[in-house]
C-alpha atoms as one frame of an Amber mdcrd trajectory, in Angstrom:
protein
  18.538   4.840  42.605  15.028   4.694  41.054  13.791   2.622  44.093  15.111
   5.205  46.507  13.503   8.179  44.644  10.213   6.103  44.537  10.545   5.460
  48.287  11.043   9.126  49.095   8.117  10.480  47.037   5.815   7.891  48.520
   6.790   8.819  51.964   6.534  12.555  51.078   3.044  11.994  50.018   2.245
  10.373  53.308   3.704  13.162  55.225   1.505  15.705  53.247  -1.536  13.776
  54.540  -0.541  13.010  58.106   1.475  14.797  60.728   2.589  13.779  64.113
   2.920  16.327  66.896   3.345  16.447  70.664   1.004  18.697  72.753   2.840
  19.296  76.132   1.015  20.823  78.963   1.554  24.439  79.973   3.159  25.191
  76.586   4.064  28.915  76.199   5.229  29.063  72.598   6.155  26.849  69.736
   8.921  27.011  67.075   7.710  25.165  64.001   8.381  24.658  60.410   5.204
  22.894  59.116   5.304  23.589  55.291   6.181  20.592  53.129   7.297  20.437
  49.466  10.449  18.320  49.614  12.261  15.584  51.263  15.709  15.160  52.763
  17.272  11.718  52.456  19.623  11.260  55.489  22.445   8.565  55.493  24.929
  10.283  57.587  24.759  13.438  59.770  21.856  15.968  59.622  21.416  19.219
  61.653  18.551  21.624  61.942  18.875  24.930  63.789  16.381  27.117  65.368
  16.022  29.982  67.942  13.681  29.900  70.940  10.521  32.039  70.972  10.464
  32.914  74.602  12.271  32.742  77.942  11.492  29.429  79.748  12.541  25.784
  79.192  12.436  23.582  76.030  10.012  20.881  76.945  10.207  18.648  73.624
  11.612  18.564  70.197  10.043  16.561  67.403  11.377  15.978  63.905   8.981
  14.135  61.497  10.911  11.292  59.796  10.375   7.867  58.179  13.286   5.503
  59.146  14.718   2.472  57.467  16.901   0.915  60.179  18.570  -1.970  58.168
  20.000  -3.385  61.548  21.305   0.103  62.475  20.106   2.913  64.620  19.899
   6.782  64.967  21.190   9.172  67.560  19.074  12.144  68.086  20.258  15.157
  70.221  19.675  18.748  70.979  22.772  21.072  71.201  23.018  24.538  72.455
  24.648  27.513  70.668  28.065  26.261  71.688  27.247  22.805  70.345  27.207
  21.392  73.893  24.938  18.371  74.113  21.904  19.177  76.250  19.898  15.980
  75.664  20.104  12.708  73.423  18.237   9.640  72.673  19.002   6.583  70.621
  16.266   5.549  68.210  16.084   1.818  67.168  13.531  -0.249  65.317  12.342
  -1.341  68.810  11.589   2.117  70.180  10.729   4.135  66.979   7.237   5.423
  67.142   6.701   4.999  63.349   6.383   8.906  62.419   8.848  10.951  64.243
  12.130  11.372  66.027  11.207  12.711  69.524  12.958  14.074  72.540  10.347
  14.667  75.177  10.135  15.433  78.910  12.782  17.960  78.574  13.352  21.204
  80.782  16.386  22.879  79.085  16.620  26.449  80.187  16.747  29.029  77.534
  16.208  32.741  77.063  14.347  34.283  74.130  16.192  33.839  70.759  18.796
  31.494  72.153  20.097  29.258  69.500  19.770  25.456  69.498  20.467  22.638
  66.931  18.710  19.304  66.364  21.209  16.713  65.318  20.495  13.297  63.769
  23.272  10.890  63.162  22.711   7.587  61.364  24.707   4.552  62.284  25.435
   1.012  60.733  23.412   1.437  57.673  20.270   3.202  59.026  18.675   5.854
  56.864  15.727   8.133  57.119  13.680  10.509  55.115  12.756  13.910  56.526
  10.012  15.882  54.821  10.743  19.648  54.563  10.316  22.947  52.565  12.365
  24.773  49.854  10.321  27.894  50.387  12.699  30.453  51.848  10.084  32.411
  53.585   9.316  29.459  55.757  12.876  28.907  56.985  13.304  29.214  60.694
  16.938  28.109  60.720  19.704  26.456  58.677  19.641  22.820  57.781  22.919
  20.794  57.028  23.503  17.488  55.551  26.910  15.871  56.088  28.018  19.436
  56.917  26.790  20.807  53.671  24.290  23.704  53.821  20.886  22.813  52.417
  18.530  25.512  51.020  15.772  23.724  52.891  14.323  23.356  56.350  13.078
  20.159  57.905   9.602  19.597  59.246  10.127  19.901  63.042   8.471  21.541
  66.023   9.861  22.635  69.564   7.705  23.603  72.434   8.824  26.144  75.107
   7.305  26.048  78.501   7.078  29.038  80.606   8.198  29.548  84.342   6.493
  27.288  86.753   4.715  29.019  89.827   6.329  26.869  92.610   9.538  25.071
  93.470   7.783  21.699  94.129  10.672  19.837  92.287  13.519  22.322  93.335
  16.010  19.237  93.316  15.039  17.828  89.812  17.956  19.661  88.312  20.384
  17.769  90.658  18.801  14.367  89.948  18.611  14.756  86.329  22.285  14.299
  85.698  22.820  17.073  83.251  26.672  16.442  83.156  25.921  12.886  81.691
  25.072  12.210  77.877  22.306   9.681  78.375  19.491  11.590  80.119  17.932
  14.927  79.219  18.608  18.174  81.185  15.980  19.088  83.752  16.898  22.540
  85.056  14.395  25.291  84.038  13.455  28.868  84.569  11.351  28.828  87.659
   9.514  31.302  89.978   9.208  31.301  93.687   8.145  33.390  96.506   8.717
  32.999 100.291  11.420  30.138  99.869  12.108  28.401 103.110  16.097  28.705
 103.107  16.083  28.399 106.828  19.465  29.189 108.345  20.906  29.274 111.912
  21.840  32.461 113.585  20.651  35.277 115.825  19.757  37.453 112.842  19.092
  36.666 109.335  19.829  38.528 106.021  17.679  37.027 103.309  16.335  37.639
  99.707  13.965  34.662  99.354  12.149  35.427  96.138  13.132  34.311  92.515
  11.550  34.618  89.176  14.201  32.810  87.149  17.218  30.911  86.940  21.020
  32.028  86.129  23.321  29.276  84.732  26.909  29.792  85.691  29.227  27.818
  83.229  32.764  27.940  84.723  33.953  31.237  86.035  31.801  32.271  89.103
  29.490  34.815  90.695  29.523  37.259  93.518  26.386  38.300  95.560  26.769
  41.423  97.887  24.645  41.986 100.893  24.787  43.713 104.145  25.265  42.332
 107.676  22.340  42.686 110.020  24.404  42.999 113.253  27.853  42.905 114.785
  29.164  39.232 115.015  29.961  36.478 112.753  28.310  34.858 109.787  27.909
  31.259 110.305  25.816  29.858 107.553  24.471  30.840 104.054  22.085  28.902
 102.010  21.468  29.335  98.238  18.493  28.107  96.170  20.518  26.003  93.632
  18.382  23.481  91.645  21.335  22.042  89.984  25.202  21.720  90.754  27.197
  19.542  88.295  28.597  16.406  89.944  32.305  15.474  89.857  33.615  18.957
  90.652  34.885  20.700  93.883  33.643  24.312  93.980  35.256  27.076  95.996
  33.509  29.764  97.975  34.575  32.798 100.034  32.958  35.429 102.262  34.677
  38.653 101.861  34.350  42.287 103.090  33.319  44.469 100.191  36.748  45.965
  99.815  37.910  42.559  99.063  39.356  41.402 102.443  38.919  37.845 103.008
  36.830  36.622 105.892  36.467  32.886 105.375  36.679  30.189 102.664  35.700
  26.646 101.961  34.650  24.035  99.357  31.578  22.197  98.306  30.335  19.688
  95.753  26.952  18.574  94.488  26.425  16.324  97.656  26.158  19.480  99.582
  22.871  20.255  97.853  19.609  18.954  99.496  16.164  19.725  98.059  17.468
  22.360  95.848  19.392  24.343  98.673  23.191  24.554  98.873  24.348  25.043
 102.480  27.699  26.875 103.083  29.244  27.151 106.504  31.815  29.612 107.917
  34.092  29.252 111.011  36.261  32.395 110.940  36.075  36.156 110.801  33.784
  38.863 112.172  31.561  41.562 110.797  30.124  44.979 111.982  26.507  45.910
 111.761  25.421  47.158 108.321  28.832  46.260 106.987  28.867  45.422 103.211
  29.796  41.905 102.609  30.213  39.567  99.578  29.660  35.813  98.890  31.894
  34.643  96.148  31.439  31.229  94.272  33.805  29.932  91.773  33.003  26.996
  89.274  36.027  25.145  87.860  36.369  24.851  84.147  33.829  22.570  82.644
  31.534  22.769  85.745  28.024  24.284  85.797  25.487  25.298  88.496  22.121
  26.912  88.355  21.094  29.525  90.990  17.652  30.839  91.389  17.468  34.703
  91.328  15.126  37.617  91.203  15.261  40.329  88.740  15.457  43.667  90.511
  15.346  47.348  89.765  17.244  48.503  92.844  19.967  47.371  95.069  18.190
  47.298  98.443  19.487  43.740  99.058  22.704  44.047  97.136  24.130  43.336
  93.694  24.960  40.201  91.895  28.041  39.997  89.507  28.311  36.921  87.124
  31.848  36.402  85.766  32.785  39.887  86.680  29.773  41.420  85.029  27.002
  43.153  87.012  23.519  41.716  86.322  20.129  43.080  87.357  19.405  40.128
  89.717  19.784  39.062  93.292  20.258  35.337  94.185  17.659  33.689  96.333
  19.649  33.170  99.404  19.635  33.571 103.284  22.628  34.343 105.634  22.645
  33.566 109.334  24.777  35.586 111.769  25.823  34.966 115.275  25.505  38.298
 117.376  28.759  39.068 119.277  28.044  39.440 123.005  29.703  42.353 124.964
  32.129  40.004 126.650  33.111  38.580 123.272  33.962  41.941 122.069  35.940
  42.716 125.075  37.893  39.392 124.954  38.884  39.894 121.314  40.329  43.358
 122.202  42.476  42.022 125.021  46.270  42.716 124.635  45.744  44.352 121.194
  48.549  46.816 120.594  47.193  50.150 119.407  48.092  51.280 115.859  48.606
  54.811 114.827  49.412  56.598 111.641  51.199  59.773 110.797  52.208  61.001
 107.360  54.760  63.689 105.899  55.227  65.987 104.077  51.610  67.389 104.052
  50.558  68.508 101.616  52.411  65.788  99.699  53.549  65.583  96.108  54.840
  62.527  94.250  56.136  61.016  97.614  54.486  60.283 100.932  56.130  58.867
 103.884  53.896  57.102 106.336  54.881  56.258 109.959  53.130  53.249 111.452
  53.386  52.598 115.260  52.168  49.452 116.594  52.322  45.627 115.585  50.939
  44.586 112.329  49.120  41.395 111.663  49.775  39.046 108.890  48.415  40.350
 105.569  48.315  44.046 106.610  47.539  46.524 103.833  48.138  50.275 103.630
  45.942  52.167 101.140  45.338  55.644  99.712  41.816  56.244  99.219  40.156
  58.875  97.003  37.130  61.115  98.069  34.717  58.347  97.271  36.486  55.848
  99.486  37.831  53.899  96.583  41.548  52.590  96.764  43.815  54.149  94.350
  47.156  53.000  95.700  48.165  50.272  98.017  51.100  48.632  99.613  51.164
  45.109 101.392  53.010  44.997 104.733  54.745  42.229 106.476  53.599  41.226
 109.977  55.389  42.791 113.047  56.650  46.267 113.803  58.214  48.589 111.266
  61.437  50.481 112.132  61.271  52.908 109.194  58.476  54.702 107.209  56.458
  53.169 104.408  56.942  55.361 101.263  54.522  55.841  98.394  56.576  57.023
  95.414  54.153  57.016  92.659  51.372  59.764  93.623  52.222  62.009  90.791
  49.265  60.741  88.670  46.728  61.786  91.457  44.850  64.961  91.211  45.315
  67.658  93.984  42.749  67.310  96.763  41.953  65.550  99.861  42.649  61.822
 100.276  42.612  59.264 103.031  45.238  56.821 104.275  43.789  53.659 105.543
  45.548  50.701 107.386  44.001  47.288 107.484  45.742  44.982 110.064  43.635
  41.916 111.074  40.401  43.341 112.385  41.894  46.745 113.006  41.158  49.622
 110.776  43.020  53.007 111.117  42.679  55.969 108.933  43.813  59.611 108.567
  43.214  62.397 106.149  46.053  63.735 103.866  46.271  66.579 101.343  47.745
  66.096  97.937  49.184  69.245  96.267
């Protein structure tokens, strides 16, 4: 015990006199606890938490430490606020730099005040001494030793790098293997203008600028946009610097009312040079029709999408896990314009559909007569004055020999409503009055 205390004090004196620090290029800000008046002896598990000082990417983490390996080794990792490992290295007698435990060449995306934790775990007899402070006003986080809270903070620093001006390394995120444990994360907040995102088609709908990255962990996102002509969307490209390997992701093109146009799946092998290509082989759209691209990440999967912060909805709106966010994804959609003969051909032999309803005005109950042949997946809706569905009934394909009945209209306010029937690519609507 006397020997250990003497060693600790000797090392502490050394740390008072010298300090190791990394000076990364393009550093935007640094989180640091640099005051020393105590030492922490680690022979098990030690953690030090902190919060980022700016939006950007963590480029390095350095923890000052003197290590006695005794044939063992140390694992050093950085964890996010959910204790998910973002980067890790193993320090041995062979690669120890003599003064610190260092994770460098990182590009871990972060927003201002995001929480992270540095973790040191000693194995097979290895120990280390970490200088620190007992001055409460110097604390920048919480330190724990073998899961017990210390009234101390370790001497450490972490550099935050700002957004880069170009996308010269758009595919670094994919190549860095974030899903693995033995390499650092390498997706960061980036800015870009005039991204290529070249797509095939006769007309293009595109938002090719970005000033940041949005990470989608499980769940999914939906980007709305408007078709530029009548025809069919054939291809969409998204700027995606990272798509986690080992997962199959689902995507769908929808009408804004939720009706499905086309679906498909992709994986990280569909990403080339930071661009994800999605193709569609079904469905048609009208000019200026509002559309939505929906992408679903399976549980445990993650993908990063470049996006631009916006103050308006000229292009569309982005929803992440069902919540609207003030961004639009960097994307381009190509559409094949339908020729006149194509439109005529699609209308051949199509049975006309008509609607009538009674009684008008209606009360709690409304009967709807539908003449014509319905396609599979037909839907009858009651729309309010803003065009939003308030009631709906799914219908089977074929012809109907009796009226369709809405029996639950009692909770609707009196006024003018619309009946809308969606059957394949046919849309029929009439006005009704609710008493």
